[in-house]
N, C-alpha and C positions, 0 to 999 in steps of 0.2 A: 285232760288225758289223765287217767288212772294208770295206776302201776300195770296192772295186767296189760293193759293195751300197749304200754311202754315195753313192757318185756317181751309181748308177741312181735312188736314192730322191729325191735333188736335182733330178735332172733331170725326173723324172716331175712333180714338184711344180711347177717352173718352167712346164712345158708345159701342165700343167692351168691354171694361173693365166693364161698367154698366152692360151690359146684362150677363156677365160672372159672375158678384156677384148676379144678380137677378136669374140666374138658379142655383146657390150654395144656395142661401136662398130656392129656391123652393123645391130643393132635402131635405136639411136638415128638413124644415118645414113637409115635408110629412114622413120623415123618424121618427121624433120625433110624429108626430100625429099618425103614424100607429104601433108604436111600442106595441107588446103585453105584456105592464106592466099596473099593477093595479093604477098607479101614474096619476090621472087626472090633476095635476098641470103641469106635463109634456106634457102630451096631449095638454092642453090649450096654452102654450108656442108655441107648434109647430103650433096650428091653428093661432096664432096672427103673426107668422113669415110667413105664407102662405097668411094671409091677407095683411100685409105689402109688401109681394113680389108683391101682384096683383096690390095693389097701385102703387109700384116702377114701374112695368111695363106700367102700364098707363101711368104714367107720363114721364116715359123715350120714350114711342112711340110720346107722345105730343112733347117734347122737340126735338127729332130727326127730327120730321117733321118742326118744327119751324127753326131748325138750317139747315136742307135742303131747306126750302124756302128763307132763309137768304143767304145762299151760292149760290142759284141759281139766286138770284137778284144781289148779289153782282158779280158774274161771268159775268150776262149780262150787268151790268153797267161798267164794268172794261174792256172795248174793247179799243184796241190801236186806237190812232185818225187816220184818214185816212190822206193820204199825201197831201200836198197842190196841188191844180190845177196848171200844169204849162201850159203856154202860148206860 
């Protein structure tokens, strides 16, 4: 395994875990916000979790795009050298 493949695999694993955490916070936020209880404090916590989840998804998308761009540039620059010309 070369360094480019290693970085790609680590990046993919981190992004998958981050999207899973975003989805979990999204579900918990909507569950707290939509609970039929008269406690507004709990509903506001759910709303804050939703807002933080939206910001996290935005930054995760931006970060994933940056990592994909870096990976593309690194893989295009990391080409094996051609063999020397034979006479």
